[in-house]
C-alpha positions as CSV (number, residue, x, y, z in Angstrom):
1,X,69.7,168.5,104.7
2,X,71.9,165.5,105.1
3,X,72.8,164.0,108.5
4,X,75.9,161.8,109.0
5,X,74.7,158.9,111.2
6,X,77.9,156.8,111.0
7,X,81.6,157.5,110.4
8,X,84.0,154.6,109.9
9,X,87.8,154.6,109.4
10,X,88.5,151.6,107.2
11,X,92.0,150.2,107.0
12,X,93.4,147.5,104.7
13,X,92.3,143.9,105.7
14,X,95.9,142.6,105.5
15,X,99.3,144.1,106.3
16,X,100.5,146.3,103.4
17,X,103.8,147.9,102.5
18,X,104.8,150.6,105.0
19,X,106.9,153.7,104.2
20,X,107.2,156.4,101.6
21,X,105.9,155.7,98.1
22,X,107.7,158.0,95.6
23,X,105.3,160.3,93.7
24,X,106.1,160.9,90.1
25,X,106.5,164.5,88.9
26,X,103.1,164.0,87.1
27,X,101.5,163.5,90.5
28,X,102.8,166.9,91.8
29,X,101.1,169.0,89.1
30,X,97.4,168.5,89.8
31,X,95.5,170.6,92.4
32,X,96.2,169.1,95.8
33,X,92.5,168.8,96.7
34,X,90.0,165.9,96.1
35,X,88.1,165.0,93.0
36,X,84.7,163.4,93.3
37,X,82.0,161.4,91.6
38,X,78.4,160.7,92.5
39,X,76.4,157.5,91.7
40,X,72.6,157.2,92.2
41,X,71.1,153.8,92.5
42,X,67.5,152.6,92.6
43,X,66.8,149.3,94.5
44,X,65.9,146.2,92.5
45,X,63.1,145.5,94.9
46,X,61.7,147.0,98.1
47,X,64.6,147.2,100.5
48,X,64.2,147.2,104.3
49,X,66.2,149.0,107.0
50,X,68.0,145.8,107.7
51,X,68.9,145.4,104.0
52,X,70.5,148.9,104.1
53,X,72.5,148.1,107.2
54,X,73.8,144.9,105.7
55,X,74.7,146.8,102.5
56,X,76.7,149.4,104.5
57,X,78.5,146.7,106.4
58,X,79.3,144.9,103.1
59,X,80.7,148.2,101.7
60,X,82.9,148.5,104.8
61,X,84.2,145.0,104.5
62,X,84.8,145.1,100.7
63,X,86.6,148.5,101.2
64,X,89.0,146.9,103.6
65,X,89.7,144.2,101.1
66,X,90.2,146.5,98.1
67,X,92.6,148.7,100.1
68,X,95.1,145.8,100.1
69,X,96.1,146.1,96.4
70,X,95.2,149.9,96.5
71,X,97.0,150.5,99.8
72,X,98.3,154.0,98.7
73,X,94.7,155.3,99.2
74,X,94.9,154.3,102.9
75,X,98.0,156.5,103.4
76,X,98.5,160.2,104.0
77,X,100.2,163.1,102.1
78,X,102.9,165.4,103.5
79,X,104.4,168.6,102.2
80,X,108.1,168.5,101.5
81,X,110.7,170.9,100.0
82,X,109.8,172.8,96.8
83,X,106.1,172.7,97.3
84,X,106.1,169.0,96.5
85,X,104.3,166.2,98.2
86,X,105.3,162.8,99.6
87,X,103.0,159.8,100.2
88,X,103.3,158.0,103.5
89,X,101.9,154.5,103.1
90,X,101.0,154.2,106.8
91,X,97.6,152.4,106.6
92,X,95.8,155.1,108.5
93,X,92.8,154.3,106.4
94,X,90.0,155.6,104.2
95,X,86.8,157.2,105.5
96,X,83.4,155.7,105.0
97,X,80.3,157.7,106.0
98,X,76.7,156.6,106.4
99,X,74.2,159.4,105.9
100,X,70.5,160.2,105.8
101,X,68.9,162.9,103.6
102,X,65.6,164.5,104.7
103,X,64.8,165.1,101.0
104,X,63.2,162.9,98.5
105,X,65.2,161.8,95.4
106,X,62.9,164.0,93.3
107,X,63.9,167.1,95.2
108,X,67.5,166.8,93.8
109,X,66.2,167.0,90.2
110,X,68.5,165.5,87.7
111,X,71.5,165.7,90.1
112,X,73.2,168.3,87.9
113,X,76.3,169.9,89.5
114,X,74.8,172.3,92.1
115,X,75.0,173.3,95.7
116,X,72.3,170.8,96.9
117,X,74.1,167.7,95.5
118,X,77.3,168.7,97.3
119,X,75.8,167.3,100.5
120,X,75.7,163.9,98.9
121,X,79.5,164.0,98.4
122,X,82.0,163.6,101.4
123,X,83.2,166.9,102.7
124,X,86.9,167.4,103.2
125,X,88.0,169.8,106.0
126,X,91.0,171.5,104.3
127,X,91.6,173.6,107.5
128,X,93.2,170.5,108.9
129,X,96.9,169.7,108.2
130,X,97.3,167.8,105.0
131,X,98.9,164.8,106.8
132,X,95.5,164.3,108.6
133,X,93.3,164.2,105.6
134,X,92.1,160.9,104.3
135,X,93.0,160.3,100.6
136,X,89.8,158.4,100.0
137,X,86.3,159.2,101.4
138,X,83.0,157.6,100.5
139,X,79.5,158.6,101.6
140,X,76.5,156.3,101.3
141,X,73.3,158.4,101.6
142,X,69.8,157.1,101.8
143,X,67.0,159.4,100.6
144,X,63.9,160.3,102.6
145,X,62.3,157.0,101.6
146,X,64.7,154.1,101.3
147,X,62.6,152.6,98.5
148,X,63.6,155.6,96.3
149,X,67.3,154.6,96.3
150,X,70.7,155.6,97.6
151,X,73.5,157.9,96.6
152,X,77.2,156.9,96.8
153,X,79.6,159.8,96.7
154,X,83.3,159.1,96.4
155,X,86.2,161.6,96.7
156,X,89.8,160.8,96.1
157,X,93.0,162.9,96.4
158,X,94.1,164.1,92.9
159,X,97.8,163.8,93.6
160,X,97.3,160.1,94.2
161,X,95.6,159.3,90.9
162,X,93.9,160.7,87.8
163,X,90.3,160.1,86.8
164,X,90.8,156.9,84.8
165,X,92.8,155.3,87.7
166,X,90.1,156.4,90.2
167,X,87.3,154.9,88.0
168,X,89.2,151.6,87.8
169,X,89.5,151.6,91.6
170,X,85.8,152.3,92.0
171,X,84.8,149.6,89.5
172,X,87.1,147.1,91.3
173,X,85.7,148.0,94.7
174,X,82.2,147.5,93.3
175,X,83.2,144.1,91.9
176,X,84.6,143.0,95.3
177,X,81.4,144.2,97.0
178,X,79.4,141.9,94.8
179,X,81.6,139.0,96.0
180,X,83.9,138.7,93.0
181,X,87.7,138.5,92.8
182,X,89.9,140.8,90.7
183,X,91.5,139.4,87.6
184,X,95.3,139.7,87.3
185,X,94.9,142.6,84.8
186,X,92.8,144.5,87.3
187,X,95.4,144.6,90.0
188,X,96.8,148.2,90.0
189,X,100.4,149.0,88.9
190,X,101.8,151.2,91.6
191,X,105.3,151.6,90.2
192,X,105.7,155.4,89.6
193,X,109.3,154.9,88.5
194,X,107.8,154.3,85.0
195,X,107.5,158.1,84.9
196,X,110.9,159.0,86.4
197,X,112.8,162.0,84.9
198,X,116.0,161.4,83.1
199,X,119.2,160.9,85.1
200,X,121.2,163.0,85.0
201,X,118.4,165.5,84.5
202,X,118.3,166.8,80.9
203,X,117.2,170.1,79.7
204,X,113.6,170.0,78.3
205,X,113.7,169.4,74.5
206,X,110.6,171.5,73.9
207,X,109.4,175.0,74.7
208,X,106.4,173.7,76.9
209,X,104.2,176.7,76.3
210,X,101.5,175.0,78.4
211,X,103.4,176.2,81.5
212,X,104.3,179.7,80.3
213,X,102.1,182.7,80.9
214,X,98.9,182.6,79.0
215,X,97.2,185.5,77.1
216,X,95.8,188.2,79.4
217,X,92.7,190.2,78.9
218,X,93.8,193.2,76.8
219,X,94.7,196.1,79.1
220,X,95.3,193.9,82.1
221,X,98.7,193.1,83.7
222,X,97.6,190.0,85.7
223,X,94.7,187.6,86.3
224,X,93.9,188.4,89.9
225,X,90.6,190.1,89.1
226,X,89.5,187.1,87.1
227,X,90.7,184.6,89.7
228,X,88.5,186.3,92.4
229,X,85.3,186.0,90.4
230,X,82.7,183.6,91.6
231,X,82.3,180.5,89.5
232,X,79.0,179.0,88.6
233,X,78.6,175.4,87.7
234,X,76.2,174.5,84.9
235,X,75.7,171.4,82.9
236,X,75.2,171.6,79.1
237,X,73.5,168.5,77.8
238,X,74.0,167.5,74.2
239,X,72.1,164.8,72.5
240,X,73.9,162.3,70.3
241,X,72.2,164.0,67.3
242,X,73.6,167.4,68.3
243,X,77.1,165.9,68.8
244,X,76.9,164.4,65.3
245,X,75.8,167.8,63.9
246,X,78.8,169.5,65.6
247,X,81.1,166.8,64.1
248,X,79.6,167.3,60.7
249,X,80.1,171.0,60.9
250,X,83.7,170.6,62.0
251,X,84.4,168.3,59.2
252,X,82.7,170.1,56.4
253,X,84.7,173.1,55.4
254,X,88.1,174.6,54.4
255,X,90.0,173.6,57.5
256,X,89.1,169.9,57.3
257,X,91.9,167.6,58.5
258,X,93.2,164.4,56.8
259,X,91.4,162.6,59.6
260,X,87.9,163.5,60.8
261,X,87.7,165.6,63.9
262,X,86.7,163.7,67.0
263,X,83.8,164.3,69.4
264,X,86.2,166.0,71.8
265,X,87.6,168.3,69.1
266,X,84.2,169.2,67.8
267,X,82.6,169.8,71.2
268,X,85.7,171.6,72.5
269,X,85.7,173.9,69.5
270,X,82.0,174.7,70.1
271,X,82.6,175.5,73.7
272,X,85.6,177.7,72.9
273,X,83.5,179.6,70.4
274,X,80.6,180.0,72.8
275,X,82.9,181.2,75.6
276,X,84.4,183.8,73.3
277,X,81.0,185.1,72.3
278,X,79.6,185.1,75.9
279,X,82.6,187.0,77.2
280,X,82.1,189.7,74.7
281,X,85.8,190.1,74.2
282,X,87.5,192.3,71.6
283,X,88.1,190.5,68.2
284,X,91.8,191.1,68.6
285,X,91.9,189.5,72.0
286,X,94.4,186.5,72.0
287,X,93.0,183.3,73.4
288,X,94.2,179.7,73.8
289,X,92.5,176.3,74.6
290,X,94.1,174.1,77.3
291,X,93.5,170.4,77.9
292,X,95.2,167.3,79.2
293,X,95.9,164.0,77.4
294,X,96.0,160.5,78.8
295,X,99.6,159.4,78.2
296,X,99.1,155.6,78.9
297,X,99.0,154.8,75.2
298,X,101.2,157.7,74.1
299,X,104.4,156.4,75.7
300,X,106.9,154.0,74.2
301,X,106.6,151.4,75.6
302,X,103.0,152.2,76.6
303,X,102.1,152.4,80.3
304,X,99.8,149.6,81.5
305,X,96.2,150.5,81.4
306,X,95.9,149.6,85.1
307,X,98.7,152.1,86.0
308,X,97.5,153.7,89.2
309,X,98.7,157.3,89.4
310,X,98.5,160.5,87.3
311,X,99.2,159.7,83.7
312,X,98.3,163.0,82.1
313,X,100.1,165.6,80.0
314,X,99.0,169.2,79.8
315,X,99.0,170.8,76.4
316,X,97.8,174.1,74.9
317,X,96.7,175.2,71.4
318,X,98.4,177.8,69.3
319,X,97.4,181.3,70.2
320,X,94.3,182.4,68.3
321,X,92.2,185.6,68.2
322,X,88.7,185.8,69.5
323,X,87.5,187.2,66.2
324,X,88.9,184.2,64.3
325,X,87.3,181.6,66.7
326,X,83.9,183.3,66.4
327,X,83.9,184.2,62.7
328,X,85.7,181.3,61.1
329,X,84.2,177.8,60.5
330,X,84.1,175.5,63.5
331,X,86.9,173.5,61.9
332,X,89.3,176.3,62.6
333,X,88.9,176.0,66.4
334,X,88.9,172.2,66.0
335,X,92.1,172.3,64.0
336,X,93.9,174.3,66.7
337,X,92.7,171.9,69.5
338,X,94.0,169.0,67.4
339,X,97.4,170.6,67.1
340,X,97.6,170.7,70.9
341,X,96.6,167.0,71.3
342,X,98.9,165.8,68.5
343,X,101.9,167.4,70.2
344,X,101.7,164.7,72.9
345,X,104.1,161.8,72.1
346,X,106.7,159.9,74.0
347,X,109.5,162.4,73.4
348,X,107.3,165.3,74.4
349,X,106.0,163.5,77.5
350,X,109.6,162.7,78.7
351,X,110.7,166.3,78.0
352,X,107.7,167.5,80.1
353,X,108.6,165.2,83.0
354,X,112.1,166.7,82.9
355,X,110.6,170.2,82.8
356,X,108.6,169.4,86.0
357,X,111.7,167.9,87.7
358,X,113.6,171.1,87.0
359,X,111.0,173.4,88.6
360,X,112.3,174.9,91.9
361,X,108.8,175.2,93.3
362,X,105.7,173.4,92.1
363,X,103.3,176.1,93.1
364,X,104.2,178.0,89.9
365,X,102.8,175.3,87.7
366,X,100.4,173.4,89.9
367,X,96.7,173.9,89.2
368,X,95.7,176.5,91.8
369,X,92.9,175.9,94.3
370,X,91.1,179.2,93.8
371,X,88.2,178.3,96.0
372,X,90.6,178.3,99.0
373,X,92.0,181.7,98.2
374,X,95.1,180.8,96.2
375,X,95.0,184.1,94.3
376,X,98.5,185.0,93.0
377,X,99.8,186.9,90.0
378,X,102.4,184.2,89.3
379,X,100.2,181.2,89.0
380,X,98.9,179.7,85.7
381,X,95.3,180.8,85.4
382,X,93.4,179.1,82.6
383,X,90.2,181.2,82.8
384,X,89.1,184.3,80.8
385,X,90.2,184.9,78.1
386,X,91.3,181.3,77.7
387,X,89.5,178.0,78.2
388,X,90.5,174.8,79.8
389,X,88.5,171.6,79.1
390,X,89.2,168.0,79.9
391,X,87.5,164.9,78.5
392,X,86.2,161.9,80.4
393,X,84.5,160.6,77.3
394,X,85.0,156.8,76.8
395,X,85.8,156.2,80.5
396,X,84.0,153.3,82.1
397,X,82.2,155.5,84.6
398,X,78.9,153.7,84.3
399,X,80.2,150.2,85.2
400,X,80.2,150.5,89.0
401,X,77.7,148.0,90.3
402,X,77.9,147.6,94.1
403,X,74.9,145.2,94.1
404,X,72.3,147.5,95.6
405,X,70.3,148.0,92.5
406,X,70.0,149.7,89.1
407,X,72.2,152.7,88.6
408,X,70.1,155.7,87.6
409,X,72.8,158.1,86.9
410,X,76.5,159.1,87.5
411,X,77.6,162.6,87.9
412,X,81.2,163.9,87.7
413,X,81.8,166.6,90.4
414,X,82.2,170.2,89.6
415,X,85.7,171.5,89.1
416,X,87.4,174.8,88.2
417,X,87.4,174.0,84.5
418,X,85.1,172.4,82.0
419,X,84.8,168.6,81.6
420,X,83.1,166.6,78.8
421,X,81.8,163.2,79.6
422,X,79.3,160.7,78.2
423,X,75.8,160.7,79.8
424,X,73.6,157.7,80.0
């Protein structure tokens, strides 16, 4: 059990721009809830109660400093027409929690996604109006024995930024906590107009199958039954040797590409095949693989790497059959995943933005929040018989050093779809 022993509203240290910050269409598509990440640290030496109190105060102070360049995280969201959101930059602040666990670090095991570790991550009360919800929450939890270490759980509102932008924020916060200043290229770019739709609005130049109805289970007319099923979160650990074996299998047969398949394509293909087998679907069951692509380097000109927002494009594979995914070489599934990824270029991205802008109501294409009962026949459900997987591989998720001690592990929070990331 975790007890909250301190709750602090942290506002920017200096005056920041006030008013509405326009959210790009790409910010309107993600699920309106929070994403989260958990860091576990072991102290460099025996820490005292006073040391921990000083550390919490230093985290509060550094958060107030980092919220100056990252001031959107101190604002609040509001619903507007068409199921869209607006961001009020009103400096209402982020939430910092100080907590105590009555469990030892060992009782949490390897901190794999599970119910017990959720208590180490800030809880967001979604029964409250959205305009009251902090966009950033952080929880510093000490274990039963302070010498064991601490947990830092951080949650951010997905409509404000994607995973890469959030990780850049966290790493910057950690840097400021250690007493360092940000370099010029570490200051976030907040200009969402870089992703504005065309004016006047153009018709999309592509079909955008990623936002059209996906294959249904044969004999079904909608996905309601699948949406209501309880989701279990498990972590599949692959060694570097196993990943190399998957890559070798994917690149060693008739469907080999002109360019070797990547780790994501090989692992994604393996997961797709495993899901098809585990679901025991008919061999003639249609299935697709959905993912998202970071568009920062895909646009012309490229977006800055320190762009702070959602710079993602959804994409989907060609429709395949379960029997093909299971029986054909791994390269067959990898080839179809690659076709989805290759589709994302500047022209496709700008067409997709225009497609978003032309939507009368975003609920039709926004990722549903099934845990909160958003079960509807007209939403885009990516579950059975399909698979949605995203990649955090290569992200600098292990760089956050807040100065407390050696980082033991970092865990990406559970979500309603699969996620692949590097493990240290």
